[in-house]
ROSE-4610 file (N, C-alpha, C; in Angstrom, 1 decimal, always signed):
// ROSE-4610
residu = [X/X/X/X/X/X/X/X/X/X/X/X/X/X/X/X/X/X/X/X/X/X/X/X/X/X/X/X/X/X/X/X/X/X/X/X/X/X/X/X/X/X/X/X/X/X/X/X/X/X/X/X/X/X/X/X/X/X/X/X/X/X/X/X/X/X/X/X/X/X/X/X/X/X/X/X/X/X/X/X/X/X/X/X/X/X/X/X/X/X/X/X/X/X/X/X/X/X/X/X/X/X/X/X/X/X/X/X/X/X/X/X/X/X/X/X/X/X/X/X/X/X/X/X/X/X/X/X/X/X/X/X/X/X/X/X/X/X/X/X/X/X/X/X/X/X/X/X/X/X/X/X/X/X/X/X/X/X/X/X/X/X/X/X/X/X/X/X/X/X/X/X/X/X/X/X/X/X/X/X/X/X/X/X/X/X/X/X/X/X/X/X/X/X/X/X/X/X/X/X/X/X/X/X/X/X/X/X/X/X/X/X/X/X/X/X/X/X/X/X/X/X/X/X/X/X/X/X/X/X/X/X/X/X/X/X/X/X/X/X/X/X/X/X/X/X/X/X/X/X/X/X/X/X/X/X/X/X/X/X/X/X/X/X/X/X/X/X/X/X/X/X/X/X/X/X/X/X/X/X/X/X/X/X/X/X/X/X/X/X/X/X/X/X/X/X/X/X/X/X/X/X/X/X/X/X/X/X/X/X/X/X/X/X/X/X/X/X/X/X/X/X/X/X/X/X/X/X/X/X/X/X/X/X/X/X/X/X/X/X/X/X/X/X/X/X/X/X/X/X/X/X/X/X/X/X/X/X/X/X/X/X/X/X/X/X/X/X/X/X/X/X/X/X/X/X/X/X/X/X/X/X/X/X/X/X/X/X/X/X/X/X/X/X/X/X/X/X/X/X/X/X/X/X/X/X/X/X/X/X/X/X/X/X/X/X/X/X/X/X/X/X/X/X/X/X/X/X/X/X/X/X/X/X/X/X/X/X/X/X/X/X/X/X/X/X/X/X/X/X/X/X/X/X/X/X/X/X/X/X/X/X/X/X/X/X/X/X/X/X/X/X/X/X/X/X/X/X/X/X/X/X/X/X/X/X/X/X/X/X/X/X/X/X/X/X/X/X/X/X/X/X/X/X/X/X/X/X/X/X/X/X/X/X/X/X]
num = [1/1/1/2/2/2/3/3/3/4/4/4/5/5/5/6/6/6/7/7/7/8/8/8/9/9/9/10/10/10/11/11/11/12/12/12/13/13/13/14/14/14/15/15/15/16/16/16/17/17/17/18/18/18/19/19/19/20/20/20/21/21/21/22/22/22/23/23/23/24/24/24/25/25/25/26/26/26/27/27/27/28/28/28/29/29/29/30/30/30/31/31/31/32/32/32/33/33/33/34/34/34/35/35/35/36/36/36/37/37/37/38/38/38/39/39/39/40/40/40/41/41/41/42/42/42/43/43/43/44/44/44/45/45/45/46/46/46/47/47/47/48/48/48/49/49/49/50/50/50/51/51/51/52/52/52/53/53/53/54/54/54/55/55/55/56/56/56/57/57/57/58/58/58/59/59/59/60/60/60/61/61/61/62/62/62/63/63/63/64/64/64/65/65/65/66/66/66/67/67/67/68/68/68/69/69/69/70/70/70/71/71/71/72/72/72/73/73/73/74/74/74/75/75/75/76/76/76/77/77/77/78/78/78/79/79/79/80/80/80/81/81/81/82/82/82/83/83/83/84/84/84/85/85/85/86/86/86/87/87/87/88/88/88/89/89/89/90/90/90/91/91/91/92/92/92/93/93/93/94/94/94/95/95/95/96/96/96/97/97/97/98/98/98/99/99/99/100/100/100/101/101/101/102/102/102/103/103/103/104/104/104/105/105/105/106/106/106/107/107/107/108/108/108/109/109/109/110/110/110/111/111/111/112/112/112/113/113/113/114/114/114/115/115/115/116/116/116/117/117/117/118/118/118/119/119/119/120/120/120/121/121/121/122/122/122/123/123/123/124/124/124/125/125/125/126/126/126/127/127/127/128/128/128/129/129/129/130/130/130/131/131/131/132/132/132/133/133/133/134/134/134/135/135/135/136/136/136/137/137/137/138/138/138/139/139/139/140/140/140/141/141/141/142/142/142/143/143/143/144/144/144/145/145/145/146/146/146/147/147/147/148/148/148/149/149/149/150/150/150/151/151/151/152/152/152/153/153/153/154/154/154/155/155/155/156/156/156/157/157/157/158/158/158/159/159/159/160/160/160/161/161/161/162/162/162/163/163/163/164/164/164/165/165/165/166/166/166/167/167/167/168/168/168/169/169/169/170/170/170/171/171/171/172/172/172]
x = [-37.6/-38.0/-38.7/-39.5/-39.7/-40.4/-40.4/-41.0/-42.2/-43.4/-45.0/-45.1/-45.6/-46.0/-47.5/-48.1/-48.9/-48.2/-47.1/-46.4/-45.7/-45.3/-44.6/-44.7/-46.4/-46.6/-46.5/-47.0/-46.7/-45.7/-44.3/-43.1/-42.4/-42.7/-42.1/-42.6/-44.0/-44.8/-43.9/-43.7/-43.2/-41.6/-41.0/-39.5/-39.8/-40.1/-40.1/-41.3/-41.7/-42.1/-41.1/-40.5/-39.6/-38.0/-37.9/-36.6/-37.1/-38.3/-38.5/-38.6/-39.2/-39.5/-38.0/-37.1/-35.9/-35.0/-35.7/-34.6/-33.5/-33.6/-32.2/-32.6/-33.6/-33.4/-34.5/-34.5/-35.4/-35.8/-37.1/-38.0/-39.4/-39.3/-40.3/-41.6/-42.5/-44.2/-44.5/-44.3/-45.1/-44.3/-42.9/-42.4/-42.2/-43.0/-43.2/-43.5/-44.5/-45.3/-44.6/-43.2/-42.8/-41.4/-41.0/-39.7/-40.4/-42.0/-42.5/-42.4/-42.8/-43.1/-41.3/-40.4/-39.3/-38.2/-39.2/-38.9/-39.6/-40.8/-41.5/-41.0/-40.2/-39.9/-38.8/-38.0/-36.5/-37.3/-38.4/-38.8/-39.6/-40.2/-40.6/-39.7/-38.8/-37.5/-37.1/-36.9/-36.4/-37.1/-38.5/-39.5/-39.1/-39.1/-39.1/-37.7/-36.4/-35.3/-35.4/-36.1/-36.0/-37.1/-38.1/-38.9/-37.8/-37.1/-36.5/-34.8/-34.6/-33.5/-34.4/-35.5/-35.8/-36.3/-36.8/-37.0/-35.5/-34.5/-33.5/-32.7/-33.2/-32.6/-33.7/-34.5/-35.6/-35.5/-34.7/-34.2/-33.3/-32.2/-30.9/-31.3/-31.6/-32.1/-33.2/-33.8/-34.4/-33.4/-32.3/-31.9/-30.3/-30.1/-29.1/-29.5/-30.7/-31.8/-30.7/-31.0/-30.9/-31.8/-31.9/-32.7/-33.4/-35.2/-35.9/-35.2/-34.9/-34.3/-33.0/-32.7/-31.3/-31.8/-33.2/-33.4/-32.8/-32.9/-32.4/-30.8/-30.2/-29.0/-28.6/-28.9/-28.8/-29.4/-30.2/-30.7/-30.2/-29.5/-28.7/-27.2/-26.9/-25.5/-26.0/-27.2/-27.2/-27.3/-28.5/-28.3/-26.6/-25.9/-24.5/-23.8/-23.8/-23.5/-23.9/-25.2/-25.7/-25.5/-24.8/-24.5/-25.8/-26.8/-28.1/-28.6/-29.1/-29.3/-30.4/-30.3/-31.7/-31.4/-32.2/-32.3/-31.8/-30.3/-29.9/-29.3/-29.1/-28.5/-29.7/-31.0/-32.2/-32.5/-32.1/-32.3/-31.2/-29.8/-29.1/-28.9/-29.3/-29.0/-30.4/-31.6/-32.5/-32.2/-31.5/-31.1/-30.4/-29.3/-28.4/-28.9/-30.0/-30.2/-31.4/-32.0/-33.0/-32.0/-31.1/-30.0/-29.2/-29.0/-28.2/-29.3/-30.7/-31.9/-31.9/-31.7/-32.0/-31.0/-30.0/-28.7/-28.6/-29.4/-29.4/-31.0/-31.8/-33.1/-33.2/-33.9/-34.0/-35.1/-35.7/-37.0/-36.6/-35.3/-34.7/-34.1/-34.6/-33.4/-32.2/-32.4/-31.2/-31.0/-30.0/-29.7/-28.7/-29.2/-28.4/-27.7/-28.4/-28.2/-26.8/-26.1/-24.9/-25.4/-24.8/-25.2/-25.7/-24.9/-25.3/-26.5/-26.9/-28.2/-29.4/-29.2/-30.6/-30.6/-29.5/-29.7/-30.5/-30.4/-30.6/-32.4/-32.5/-34.3/-34.9/-34.1/-35.2/-35.0/-33.7/-33.9/-35.6/-35.9/-36.7/-38.1/-38.2/-39.7/-39.8/-38.4/-38.2/-38.9/-37.9/-37.9/-39.5/-39.9/-41.1/-42.3/-42.1/-42.7/-42.6/-41.0/-40.6/-41.0/-41.1/-41.3/-42.8/-43.7/-45.2/-45.6/-44.3/-44.4/-44.0/-43.5/-43.1/-44.1/-45.4/-46.5/-47.1/-47.3/-47.9/-47.1/-46.4/-45.4/-45.7/-45.4/-45.8/-47.1/-48.3/-49.3/-49.7/-49.4/-49.4/-48.8/-47.6/-46.9/-47.5/-48.4/-49.5/-50.5/-50.6/-52.0/-51.7/-50.5/-50.0/-48.9/-49.1/-48.4/-47.6/-48.9/-49.4/-48.0/-47.7/-46.8/-45.4/-44.4/-43.2/-42.5/-41.4/-40.8/-40.1/-40.2/-39.3/-39.6/-41.0/-41.5/-42.4/-42.3/-43.5/-44.5/-45.0/-46.7/-46.9/-45.6/-45.5/-45.4/-44.6/-44.5/-45.6/-46.8/-47.8/-49.1/-49.1/-50.0/-49.8/-48.2/-48.0/-48.8/-47.9/-48.2/-50.1/-50.3/-51.8/-52.9/-52.4/-52.6/-52.0/-51.0/-50.2/-51.4/-51.6/-52.3/-53.6/-54.1/-55.8/-55.5/-54.5/-54.5/-53.8/-53.1/-52.7/-54.0/-55.0/-56.3/-57.2/-57.2/-57.9/-57.4/-55.8/-55.4/-55.1/-55.5/-55.0/-53.7/-52.8/-51.1/-50.9/-51.6/-51.2/-50.7]
y = [+47.0/+45.8/+45.0/+43.8/+43.1/+41.9/+41.0/+38.9/+38.9/+39.3/+39.1/+37.5/+36.8/+35.8/+35.7/+36.3/+36.8/+36.8/+36.7/+37.3/+35.7/+34.8/+33.4/+33.0/+32.7/+31.7/+32.6/+34.0/+34.4/+34.8/+35.1/+34.9/+33.8/+32.7/+31.2/+31.3/+31.5/+31.0/+31.9/+33.0/+33.8/+33.8/+33.0/+33.2/+31.6/+31.1/+29.6/+29.7/+30.4/+30.7/+31.8/+32.6/+33.1/+32.8/+32.0/+30.9/+30.1/+29.2/+28.5/+29.2/+30.2/+31.1/+31.6/+32.1/+32.2/+30.7/+29.7/+28.9/+28.3/+29.1/+29.0/+27.4/+27.0/+25.6/+25.0/+23.4/+22.2/+21.9/+21.3/+20.9/+20.1/+19.0/+18.1/+18.7/+18.7/+19.5/+18.9/+17.7/+17.2/+17.6/+18.1/+18.7/+20.2/+20.9/+22.1/+22.9/+22.0/+22.6/+22.3/+21.4/+20.8/+22.0/+22.3/+23.4/+24.3/+25.3/+26.1/+26.0/+24.8/+24.3/+24.6/+24.2/+24.2/+25.6/+26.7/+28.0/+28.7/+28.2/+28.4/+28.3/+27.0/+26.5/+27.6/+28.1/+28.8/+30.4/+30.8/+31.9/+32.0/+30.8/+30.7/+30.6/+30.0/+29.6/+31.3/+31.9/+33.6/+34.0/+34.3/+34.9/+34.3/+32.8/+32.0/+32.6/+32.8/+33.7/+34.8/+35.4/+36.9/+37.4/+36.6/+36.7/+36.2/+35.1/+34.6/+35.8/+36.4/+37.5/+38.4/+39.1/+40.1/+40.0/+38.7/+38.1/+38.4/+37.8/+37.7/+39.2/+40.2/+41.4/+42.2/+41.7/+42.4/+41.6/+40.4/+39.9/+40.9/+40.9/+41.2/+43.2/+43.6/+44.9/+45.0/+44.0/+44.1/+43.5/+42.6/+41.9/+43.0/+43.9/+44.9/+46.1/+46.2/+47.6/+48.8/+47.9/+49.4/+49.7/+51.1/+51.9/+51.3/+51.3/+50.5/+51.0/+52.2/+52.9/+52.2/+51.5/+50.9/+49.2/+48.7/+47.7/+47.4/+48.3/+48.1/+47.7/+48.4/+48.3/+47.1/+46.9/+45.5/+44.2/+44.2/+43.4/+42.8/+44.1/+44.2/+43.0/+43.6/+42.9/+41.4/+40.9/+39.7/+39.1/+39.6/+39.2/+38.7/+39.7/+40.0/+38.4/+38.4/+37.2/+36.1/+35.9/+34.6/+34.5/+35.5/+35.4/+35.5/+36.5/+36.5/+37.8/+38.1/+39.3/+40.2/+41.2/+41.8/+43.4/+43.9/+45.4/+45.3/+46.1/+46.1/+44.7/+44.2/+42.5/+41.5/+42.2/+41.0/+40.2/+41.0/+40.6/+39.6/+40.1/+39.2/+37.9/+37.5/+36.7/+35.6/+36.4/+35.4/+34.5/+35.7/+35.2/+34.3/+34.3/+33.1/+31.8/+32.0/+30.9/+30.0/+31.1/+30.2/+29.3/+30.5/+29.7/+28.6/+28.2/+27.2/+26.2/+26.3/+25.4/+24.9/+25.6/+25.1/+24.1/+24.6/+23.6/+22.2/+22.1/+20.8/+20.4/+20.6/+20.0/+18.8/+17.9/+16.9/+17.2/+18.3/+18.4/+19.3/+20.1/+20.6/+19.6/+19.3/+18.4/+19.1/+20.2/+21.0/+22.7/+23.1/+24.3/+24.9/+25.6/+25.9/+27.3/+28.4/+29.4/+29.5/+30.7/+31.1/+31.8/+31.8/+32.5/+34.0/+34.7/+36.3/+36.3/+34.8/+35.6/+34.8/+33.6/+33.9/+34.8/+36.1/+36.9/+38.0/+38.0/+39.3/+38.9/+37.3/+36.9/+37.3/+37.1/+37.0/+38.1/+39.2/+40.2/+41.2/+41.3/+42.1/+41.7/+40.6/+39.9/+40.0/+39.6/+39.7/+40.9/+41.9/+43.5/+43.9/+43.6/+44.2/+43.5/+42.4/+42.0/+42.1/+42.4/+42.6/+44.4/+45.4/+46.5/+46.8/+46.0/+46.1/+46.4/+45.5/+46.0/+47.5/+48.0/+49.6/+50.7/+50.3/+50.8/+50.8/+49.6/+49.0/+49.6/+49.7/+50.6/+52.1/+52.6/+53.8/+54.6/+53.5/+53.6/+53.3/+52.1/+52.0/+53.2/+53.3/+54.8/+56.0/+56.3/+57.4/+57.6/+56.2/+56.2/+56.3/+55.9/+56.3/+57.0/+58.3/+59.1/+59.8/+60.1/+60.3/+60.1/+58.4/+57.8/+57.8/+57.9/+57.9/+56.5/+56.3/+55.2/+54.8/+53.3/+52.7/+52.2/+52.7/+52.5/+51.0/+50.4/+49.1/+49.8/+50.7/+51.3/+51.2/+51.8/+52.0/+50.7/+49.8/+48.1/+47.6/+47.6/+47.2/+47.3/+49.0/+49.8/+49.4/+49.4/+49.1/+47.7/+46.6/+45.5/+45.2/+45.6/+45.6/+46.4/+47.6/+48.4/+47.7/+47.0/+46.5/+44.7/+44.4/+43.3/+43.8/+44.6/+45.1/+45.4/+46.2/+46.4/+45.1/+44.4/+43.1/+42.3/+41.9/+41.5/+42.4/+43.3/+43.8/+44.4/+44.2/+43.8/+42.8/+41.5/+40.1/+40.0/+40.4/+40.4/+39.2/+38.4/+37.2/+37.9]
z = [+66.0/+65.6/+66.4/+66.7/+67.3/+66.6/+66.8/+66.1/+67.0/+66.6/+67.3/+66.9/+67.8/+67.9/+66.3/+66.3/+65.2/+63.7/+64.1/+62.2/+61.8/+63.3/+62.8/+61.6/+61.6/+60.7/+58.9/+58.9/+57.8/+57.2/+58.1/+58.3/+57.2/+58.0/+57.7/+56.0/+55.9/+54.9/+53.3/+53.7/+52.9/+52.2/+53.5/+53.2/+52.6/+52.8/+52.4/+50.8/+50.2/+49.1/+48.3/+48.6/+48.1/+47.9/+49.0/+48.3/+47.1/+47.5/+46.4/+44.9/+45.2/+43.8/+43.0/+44.1/+43.3/+42.9/+43.8/+43.3/+44.0/+45.6/+46.2/+46.9/+47.0/+47.7/+46.8/+47.5/+46.7/+47.7/+47.8/+48.9/+48.1/+47.9/+48.0/+47.8/+46.7/+47.2/+48.6/+48.8/+50.1/+51.4/+51.2/+52.4/+52.4/+51.7/+51.8/+53.0/+53.5/+55.2/+56.1/+56.4/+57.0/+57.2/+56.2/+55.4/+56.7/+56.1/+56.9/+58.5/+58.8/+60.2/+60.8/+60.2/+60.5/+61.0/+60.2/+59.9/+61.5/+61.6/+62.5/+63.9/+63.8/+65.5/+65.5/+64.3/+64.9/+65.3/+64.4/+65.1/+66.6/+66.9/+68.1/+69.1/+68.6/+69.6/+70.0/+69.0/+69.4/+70.1/+69.8/+70.8/+72.4/+72.4/+73.7/+74.3/+73.8/+74.3/+74.6/+73.6/+73.9/+75.5/+75.6/+76.8/+77.9/+77.8/+79.0/+79.1/+78.3/+78.4/+78.9/+79.0/+79.2/+80.6/+81.2/+82.5/+83.3/+82.6/+83.3/+83.9/+82.7/+82.9/+84.1/+84.2/+85.0/+86.5/+86.5/+87.5/+88.4/+87.6/+87.5/+88.3/+87.6/+87.8/+89.5/+89.7/+90.9/+92.1/+91.5/+92.9/+93.0/+92.2/+92.1/+92.4/+92.5/+92.8/+91.9/+90.5/+89.8/+89.0/+88.8/+88.3/+87.2/+86.9/+85.5/+84.4/+84.5/+83.0/+82.5/+83.1/+82.6/+82.4/+81.8/+81.7/+80.5/+79.4/+77.9/+78.0/+78.9/+78.9/+79.3/+80.3/+81.5/+80.2/+79.8/+78.4/+77.5/+77.0/+76.0/+76.2/+77.7/+78.1/+78.2/+78.7/+79.0/+77.4/+76.6/+75.1/+74.4/+74.8/+74.5/+75.0/+76.2/+77.3/+76.4/+76.1/+75.2/+73.8/+73.3/+71.5/+71.3/+71.7/+71.2/+70.9/+69.3/+68.4/+69.1/+69.9/+69.9/+68.9/+69.2/+68.4/+67.0/+66.6/+65.5/+65.2/+65.7/+65.4/+65.5/+65.4/+65.5/+64.1/+63.4/+61.5/+61.5/+61.4/+61.5/+62.0/+63.4/+64.0/+63.7/+63.5/+62.7/+61.3/+60.6/+58.9/+59.3/+60.2/+60.6/+61.0/+61.9/+62.4/+61.7/+60.6/+59.6/+58.3/+57.9/+56.8/+57.7/+58.7/+59.4/+59.7/+60.2/+59.7/+58.4/+57.7/+56.0/+55.8/+56.0/+55.5/+56.5/+57.5/+58.3/+58.5/+57.8/+57.9/+56.8/+57.5/+56.5/+55.7/+55.4/+54.9/+53.6/+53.6/+52.6/+51.8/+50.6/+49.9/+49.2/+48.9/+48.9/+48.6/+49.2/+49.4/+48.0/+47.0/+46.0/+46.2/+47.2/+47.3/+48.1/+47.9/+48.7/+49.7/+51.0/+52.1/+51.9/+50.8/+50.8/+49.9/+48.7/+48.1/+49.0/+50.4/+51.0/+51.8/+52.4/+52.7/+52.2/+50.8/+50.1/+50.3/+49.6/+49.6/+51.0/+52.2/+53.6/+54.0/+53.8/+54.5/+54.3/+53.2/+53.3/+53.5/+53.7/+53.9/+55.5/+55.9/+57.4/+58.1/+57.5/+57.8/+57.7/+56.9/+56.1/+57.6/+57.9/+58.8/+60.2/+60.3/+62.3/+61.9/+60.9/+61.2/+61.4/+61.7/+61.9/+63.4/+64.3/+65.7/+66.0/+64.9/+65.6/+65.1/+64.6/+64.4/+65.6/+66.0/+67.2/+68.7/+68.5/+69.6/+69.9/+68.4/+68.8/+68.9/+68.6/+69.4/+70.7/+71.0/+72.5/+73.2/+72.8/+73.7/+73.8/+72.6/+72.5/+73.3/+73.4/+74.3/+76.4/+76.0/+77.5/+78.1/+76.9/+77.0/+78.3/+79.2/+80.5/+81.2/+81.4/+82.4/+81.9/+83.1/+83.0/+82.2/+81.3/+80.7/+81.5/+81.7/+82.5/+83.7/+84.4/+85.4/+85.7/+86.6/+86.8/+86.2/+86.7/+86.1/+84.8/+84.2/+83.0/+82.3/+82.6/+81.7/+81.7/+83.4/+83.6/+82.0/+82.2/+81.6/+79.8/+79.5/+78.6/+77.8/+78.3/+78.0/+78.0/+79.2/+78.4/+77.7/+77.3/+76.1/+74.8/+74.9/+73.7/+73.4/+74.3/+74.1/+73.3/+74.2/+73.8/+72.0/+72.1/+70.5/+69.7/+70.1/+69.2/+69.0/+70.2/+69.8/+68.5/+68.6/+67.6/+66.4/+66.3/+65.2/+64.5/+65.3/+65.3/+65.1/+65.8/+65.4/+66.6/+67.0/+68.3/+69.3]
């Protein structure tokens, strides 16, 4: 699972609409767009922190002269140190962040749902949108299958092909 910038707005809109439809939150009609923007800001912050953690992991690998195959392990350690959810913990982390935002947002009049009810409504929406990147990842790896994964050349080519596919699929 990976959060793509092109999915931020659709995720936020879908989450707000689902919570409103389930009557788990109350929002004035003129504030719905503000709540969507609040959720977008949570998702954009996740993307920013994920990039920051990835950069930090690459820096650690370079300074400690580690093998690039250890990138995921180092990134996982940096994420744990910052109490940031990646991989399997990503969904739980995002739901917790969105839930906290709902309880503290001045744009949400009332949160009627219990935490577990919010999770039940938000989880399928987030899963559906976040899994879209798995298809992209498989396609990118298929196109660069002749390169060794974990090398600098692989990373550079991966980003290049990934950006090309994102542009053609309009994923952002």
